[in-house]
C-alpha positions in Angstrom: 91.6 -28.3 192.7 91.4 -31.4 194.9 88.5 -33.7 194.1 86.5 -34.8 197.1 85.2 -38.3 196.3 82.1 -39.5 198.1 81.2 -43.2 198.2 78.0 -44.8 199.4 77.2 -48.4 200.3 73.8 -49.6 201.5 72.5 -52.8 202.8 69.0 -54.0 203.5 69.4 -56.3 206.4 67.4 -59.5 206.7 65.2 -58.9 209.8 62.2 -61.0 209.0 59.2 -59.0 207.8 60.6 -55.7 209.1 62.8 -53.0 207.8 66.4 -52.1 208.7 68.8 -50.4 206.2 72.4 -49.5 206.9 74.2 -46.9 204.8 77.9 -46.3 204.9 78.9 -43.0 203.5 82.6 -42.1 202.9 84.0 -38.7 202.5 87.7 -39.3 201.8 88.8 -41.9 204.4 86.2 -40.9 207.0 83.1 -43.2 207.2 79.6 -42.2 208.4 77.1 -44.9 209.4 73.4 -44.3 208.9 70.7 -46.7 210.1 67.2 -46.3 208.7 64.6 -48.1 210.8 65.6 -50.9 213.2 63.1 -53.7 212.6 61.1 -55.4 215.3 61.9 -55.9 218.9 64.5 -58.6 219.0 66.1 -57.7 215.7 68.9 -55.7 217.4 71.3 -58.7 217.5 71.2 -58.8 213.7 72.0 -55.1 213.4 74.6 -55.2 216.1 76.4 -58.2 214.5 76.4 -56.5 211.1 77.8 -53.3 212.5 80.7 -55.1 214.2 81.4 -57.7 211.4 81.4 -55.2 208.5 82.1 -51.8 210.0 84.2 -52.8 213.0 82.3 -50.8 215.6 79.0 -50.2 217.3 78.9 -46.5 216.4 76.0 -45.1 214.4 76.3 -41.5 213.3 72.6 -41.0 212.4 69.6 -43.2 213.2 66.3 -42.5 211.4 62.9 -43.9 212.4 60.8 -43.2 209.3 57.4 -43.8 211.0 56.0 -45.4 214.2 55.0 -48.8 213.0 56.4 -51.6 215.2 58.3 -53.2 212.3 60.3 -49.9 211.9 60.6 -48.6 215.4 60.6 -51.4 218.0 64.3 -52.4 217.3 65.3 -48.9 218.4 64.2 -49.5 221.9 66.8 -52.3 222.3 69.5 -50.4 220.5 69.0 -47.3 222.7 69.3 -49.5 225.8 72.4 -51.4 224.7 75.5 -50.0 226.4 77.8 -51.0 223.5 75.8 -49.1 220.9 76.4 -45.4 220.4 73.9 -43.4 218.3 75.2 -39.8 217.8 72.0 -38.4 216.3 68.5 -39.8 216.2 65.7 -38.6 214.0 62.2 -39.6 214.9 59.1 -38.8 212.9 56.5 -36.9 214.8 53.4 -39.3 215.2 51.2 -36.2 215.1 51.9 -36.1 211.3 49.9 -39.3 211.0 47.1 -38.6 213.5 44.3 -36.1 213.2 43.1 -34.1 216.2 40.3 -36.5 217.0 42.7 -39.4 217.2 45.1 -37.5 219.5 42.3 -36.6 221.8 40.9 -40.2 221.9 44.4 -41.6 222.8 44.8 -39.0 225.5 41.5 -39.9 227.1 42.1 -42.9 229.3 38.4 -43.2 230.1 37.8 -44.2 226.4 40.3 -47.1 226.6 38.7 -50.5 226.3 40.3 -53.6 227.9 39.7 -56.9 226.1 
């Protein structure tokens, strides 16, 4: 029986006070790249440089946004607009999991918005 060896590497990238974690998963000689959260807006250059320097490509097999706080999701806006970056699959947490019905109704009602 041939043994199928799997190997994982993970790196928590330095993106200020935000979160961005890259996981490289090998099955045999094939690598899969997973990005968990993408930091704040403007952190894309750090992620992009790391992908190219250490993985030799701008390809992400799976991107996961764990929750809709700006320090987890905002970097994805830049990644998704970058023509050099390819994200095969993107998982996004449903914000409705964090909001109750009253919150959702309040955000949908533009008349209740207050300008400062």
